[in-house]
KOLTORLO-248803 format. One record per residue (C-alpha): residue number from 1; residue in three letters; x, y, z. Coordinates in pm, 1 decimal. Last residue first. Layout:
KOLTORLO-248803
(atom NUM, "ALA", (X, Y, Z))
...
//
This chain:
KOLTORLO-248803
(atom 76, "GLY", (-164.3, -739.2, 479.7))
(atom 75, "GLN", (-340.1, -594.9, 786.8))
(atom 74, "SER", (-678.6, -625.6, 616.5))
(atom 73, "LEU", (-685.9, -1003.2, 648.7))
(atom 72, "TRP", (-602.8, -993.5, 1019.7))
(atom 71, "ASP", (-933.6, -833.3, 1118.8))
(atom 70, "GLU", (-978.9, -1051.2, 1423.3))
(atom 69, "ARG", (-1300.0, -1242.8, 1499.1))
(atom 68, "ALA", (-1207.1, -1542.8, 1281.8))
(atom 67, "LEU", (-864.6, -1554.2, 1446.1))
(atom 66, "ARG", (-1026.0, -1578.2, 1790.2))
(atom 65, "ARG", (-1251.6, -1858.7, 1666.8))
(atom 64, "LEU", (-947.2, -2042.8, 1532.1))
(atom 63, "ARG", (-760.0, -1998.8, 1859.1))
(atom 62, "ALA", (-1055.2, -2132.3, 2059.0))
(atom 61, "ALA", (-1088.4, -2434.4, 1829.8))
(atom 60, "LEU", (-717.7, -2506.4, 1861.3))
(atom 59, "GLU", (-742.4, -2501.0, 2239.8))
(atom 58, "PRO", (-1056.9, -2717.9, 2230.8))
(atom 57, "ASN", (-881.3, -2999.4, 2040.5))
(atom 56, "THR", (-1087.8, -3317.5, 2009.2))
(atom 55, "SER", (-1434.0, -3190.7, 2102.9))
(atom 54, "GLU", (-1397.8, -2842.8, 1949.1))
(atom 53, "SER", (-1233.6, -2962.7, 1627.3))
(atom 52, "THR", (-1545.6, -2962.4, 1409.0))
(atom 51, "ALA", (-1666.1, -2627.3, 1539.3))
(atom 50, "ALA", (-1326.3, -2464.3, 1499.4))
(atom 49, "VAL", (-1300.1, -2596.8, 1142.3))
(atom 48, "ARG", (-1633.5, -2436.8, 1057.3))
(atom 47, "LEU", (-1541.9, -2110.3, 1230.6))
(atom 46, "LEU", (-1216.5, -2086.5, 1037.3))
(atom 45, "GLU", (-1403.4, -2167.6, 714.9))
(atom 44, "ALA", (-1659.5, -1894.5, 775.3))
(atom 43, "ARG", (-1385.5, -1643.5, 848.2))
(atom 42, "ALA", (-1198.5, -1737.3, 531.2))
(atom 41, "ARG", (-1514.6, -1708.1, 322.0))
(atom 40, "ALA", (-1591.1, -1364.3, 464.4))
(atom 39, "ALA", (-1234.7, -1247.9, 401.4))
(atom 38, "GLY", (-1247.1, -1374.2, 43.0))
(atom 37, "VAL", (-1572.7, -1191.9, -25.0))
(atom 36, "ALA", (-1433.4, -872.2, 125.9))
(atom 35, "HIS", (-1114.4, -898.5, -80.7))
(atom 34, "LEU", (-1314.2, -955.0, -398.4))
(atom 33, "GLY", (-1520.1, -644.3, -326.5))
(atom 32, "ASN", (-1212.0, -436.5, -249.0))
(atom 31, "TRP", (-1050.5, -549.3, -576.0))
(atom 30, "ILE", (-1363.5, -461.1, -774.9))
(atom 29, "ALA", (-1380.9, -117.0, -612.4))
(atom 28, "HIS", (-1012.7, -51.8, -686.1))
(atom 27, "GLY", (-1056.1, -153.9, -1049.4))
(atom 26, "ILE", (-1358.5, 73.2, -1083.2))
(atom 25, "ARG", (-1169.4, 364.8, -931.2))
(atom 24, "ALA", (-868.4, 307.3, -1161.2))
(atom 23, "VAL", (-1095.3, 282.3, -1467.1))
(atom 22, "GLN", (-1261.2, 611.1, -1366.6))
(atom 21, "ALA", (-928.2, 788.4, -1319.3))
(atom 20, "ASN", (-803.8, 675.3, -1661.8))
(atom 19, "LEU", (-1136.5, 764.2, -1821.9))
(atom 18, "GLY", (-1121.5, 1116.9, -1680.0))
(atom 17, "GLN", (-767.0, 1169.3, -1804.6))
(atom 16, "ALA", (-859.8, 1035.7, -2148.7))
(atom 15, "LEU", (-1158.9, 1272.1, -2163.1))
(atom 14, "PRO", (-942.3, 1565.9, -2051.1))
(atom 13, "THR", (-721.9, 1498.2, -2351.6))
(atom 12, "THR", (-356.0, 1415.4, -2404.3))
(atom 11, "GLN", (-309.4, 1181.8, -2110.4))
(atom 10, "PRO", (-275.4, 870.4, -2323.1))
(atom 9, "LEU", (-398.7, 573.4, -2123.3))
(atom 8, "HIS", (-184.4, 388.3, -1873.7))
(atom 7, "VAL", (-386.5, 192.5, -1621.9))
(atom 6, "GLN", (-220.3, 128.6, -1290.8))
(atom 5, "VAL", (-372.2, -93.0, -1026.7))
(atom 4, "THR", (-188.8, -100.2, -696.4))
(atom 3, "THR", (-250.8, -371.2, -444.3))
(atom 2, "SER", (-218.0, -356.2, -68.6))
(atom 1, "MET", (-298.6, -647.0, 155.0))
//
């Protein structure tokens, strides 16, 4: 998943330019952190559902475990 954060501050001073870049970096770091937390939660949930469905639907459980191992969340 790709997200663009744009912060428009007046570009009249070097301080404003530096703040604009810093805010963009902080926003990007926050987004990456949230994405990582979400990916971890999704993987855990896939594995949980796989474990509960193993006895009734082993093919589904295998597919869910395979999905949990793949890095499909970053291919957005």
